Structures are given as structure tokens and as C-alpha cells.
N, C-alpha and C positions, 0 to 999 in steps of 0.2 A: 349706355343705353338711354334715349332721347323717350321722353313721356310725351302726353298730349300737349303740354305746354312749348316743347320744343327744346326745352332746358334738359341735362343731365342731370337728374337726382341721384342722389345715393342709394346702393342696393339697400342699407340698412340705416334706416335713420331713426334716432332715439330724440325723443324731445322730453326735457327734466323740469324740474322747479317746483319751489314750494305750492302749497295748497293754494289755490285762488288765483294761481297766473295765469292760467289758460290754457295749460298744454293739453291736454287730452282736446277740447275743440279743434284747436292747431292741428292735433295730428289728423283728426278724421278730414280735416279739410286738405292736408297734404297727400293723404292716400289718394283723395277722390281725384286731386288733380296728376299726381302721378300715375294714375290707374293701377293702385298697388292694394295693398292688404292694412291692416291695422291688428296691432297688438296692444291689448290695453288692460290696464290694472282695473280690477273688478272689485272696488271696494263696495259697493253694494251687496256683493257677497259675504262680506266677513260680518258675523252676526255680534261680534264683541265692539264693532265701531262706534255705535250709539253710546253704548255704555263706558267707552275709553273719554268720548268728548264729556259725558257728565261727571266720570270720576277716574282723571288718565291715572291715579295712584295704583288704583287696584284693577283696572282692565289693563292695564299696558303690556305686562308680557301676554295673554293672551292675543290679545290684536296682533302684537308684534309677528310672534310665530304663526298666525293665521296667514298674514301674509307674506311670510318668508316662505312657508309651505306652497302657498298658491303660486307665487312668482316663479320658484324652482321648478314645479310641474311645468308653467307657461312655458318656460325657457329648455326644458327637458323637450317638450314638442316641435322647439325651434330648431334644436340639432339635429331632426329627423327631416327638416324642411328645404326643400330644394332652394337655395338663397338665388339662386338664377332664375326663378319663375315670374318672379315681379318683384318691385320694391315694396320693401316693409318698412312702416313705421310705427315705433312702439311710444309708450307714454311713460316708461319706465324703465332700469337699468338695476340688475340685481346687485352691483357694487354699489350702490347708494343704501340698501336696505339697514346695515349697521349704524348710518348717520341717524334713523329713527331711534332704534335700540338706544344710542348712548345718549339720547336726550329725554329719552322716556323712563329708562329702566335704571333701578338700584343697582349698586355693586354685583350681587350675589344674582340677579336678573340676568344681568347682562354676562355673566359668566358663563351662564347655564345657554342663553342664546348663543354668544359664539360658538359652544361648542357644537351647538345643533348647527349652525350658519358652516361651520367648516366641512362638515360631516356632509353638506346637501349643495355646497357652491358647486356649482355645475363649470365645466368648458364651454361655454357657452361662447357663439361668435362675436367678435368684438365689431361694435357700429363702427360704420363707414364715415359717421359725422353725428357728433352729440351738440345739439342745439339746447343751451342751458338760458332759460327764459329766467330773468331776476328783474322783482320789482320791491319797493318798499313795506315794510309791513301794512303800512296804513293803507296804502293802496289796495294788498290783498285783502285787508278785514274789509274795505268796501266794496270789493268783487263779492266776496263770499256775503256778505248782507247782502246784496241784490240779487245774490242768483238764489238765497233762502233756503237752501236743503236743512232741513230738520237737524240732523244730528250734528252740524255745524254751528249752528246757532248759540251753542255755550262756549264756543273758542273763544280762547281769552288772547289778547294782543301781546301778552309777555311770552307766549308759548310760541305764538307764529314769529315775533321777533328771535327766539332761539331757534327758529326751524331755517329762518333767513341767513342766519349767522353760522349755522353748521352747513348747508347748501354752499356759501360763499366757500367755507373752508375745505370742502371737499374738493368742489371744483378748482380753485387756486391750486390745488397738487395732482390734479387729474390728468394725466397724460396716455392714456391708454389710446384713444382714438383722438385723430381731428377734431376740436374742440371750439364751436360759436357759442360766445357769450352775449346775448341780446338783453339790452334796457330796456323790458317791457314796459316802463313805467306810462309813456304816453301815447303809444299805438295801440290800435285795436285790429289783428290782424286776422281775426275771425269776423267780424261786421264790418270793416272797411277795406274795400276791394284795393286801393292806392296802397296802403298799408301791407296789405297782404301779398302783391306784388314786388313789391321793395325786399319784403322778408324773401319771399320764395327764390331772388336773385342772388340774395347772399346765400343762402342754404346752397343753392347749386351750382356755387362757386369756388366754396372752400373744399380744399381737398388735402391740405396736411398744416398741420401746426394749430395755435391757438389764434383766433381772431377776436373782436371785440366790435361788436355792432352798438352805435347809440341811437338811433334814428329818431328824429322828430316827426309828428304825425303829419302825414300828408294831406293838406286842404283841397278839398275840390269843390 
């Protein structure tokens, strides 16, 4: 299936990474290039999220459960979708949801969460490719401050570092789909066309296995 770029994109592509790395903006741009559709996290619909960033200990469980129900409902709809209709680009995967739970919940909350997760986990189709964007916590914090979302302004650097470590461990062992690990520290594929084209070619070339992409910014 060739898209409007003349390349062969994955039919079902997931872009993942910690908060601030730019996955949702990249997903929108990729879907536009592929003439496809997006499947996006809807964080703004979570009524507990702002409270979570203000007091993570008190609001962690309802925040986590809301996201779990939301994502499982989205993936249930995905199961009924014609996967051959057009390319689909998502900014989340359900398998990584427990990553946040292990970072944020205490022992008893985590046990409850795991019971709910086991009941809700769906037989969702595996992505044809997962793109994992990674960057240091310091870089992510700068990007978070730059975009200025009110609910994120109380985020602590230590918490962001824990997320980065959890993502790195998760994708170290991930093997359910082809995986492209991208060092996104020095590139801006959303705003810089040359960076985007470089990443796009990598995405459309991976068909199996685990690959690492460590690009330098393209100066034009």
C-alpha cells in the first residue's frame, strides 16, 4: 500500500514515548502524509488528570483507571475496524498502560488495578510497527514548559525521570511488533521538514526486528 509520499507505510503504526516527547504531533503529521486516520489518547477528557499533577499520591488510582477504561474502549472499536481501509496511526498502546500504574500506585492500588486490567485487556491487533521516541528528562521538561499546558506545570523532574526509566525498561523487553527506537533529543520532525523526511523514510523501511535510529538534526 503506497501512500501519497510514494513510500510503503505500516498499515497500523503506533508512536509511543513519555510525556513531552512529541508523539501526538508526530502522529497527526504521519496520518496526513499517509492519507490515514489517527487513534489518539484523549487526556483532556480525564477529569482527574489536573488533580493528579497537583497531588499524585491522592489522585493516581482514579486517573489510572479512567485512562484504562478509555483506552480499552478505543481498542474495542479498533477490533471492529476494517484494517485494510486506510493507514491507522496511534499515539498509545494498551500494553504500556501498566507502566504508569507501577510508577504511580501503591501496592494495594496496583493489585486492584491489575485485576481490572486483566478483565479489560482486549485481543487488539498488534501494530505493524511501534516507534518509540526517547529523550532525556531534561529535554522533555523544557518541551513541557514551552507548550505551557496548565495541568503539566507542576510536574516534577524526578517523576519525569521515573517515567523515562520505565519506558526504557518496557521497550528493552518489547518484542510483539517490529520496533524502531528513535533518539528524539536533537530533532524536530513536526516543525522541521528535513528531520521529518529523514524519520519518515526510516519508518517506512522497517518491516521486522528492533532498530535504533540516532539522527543528527538536518541543517538546511
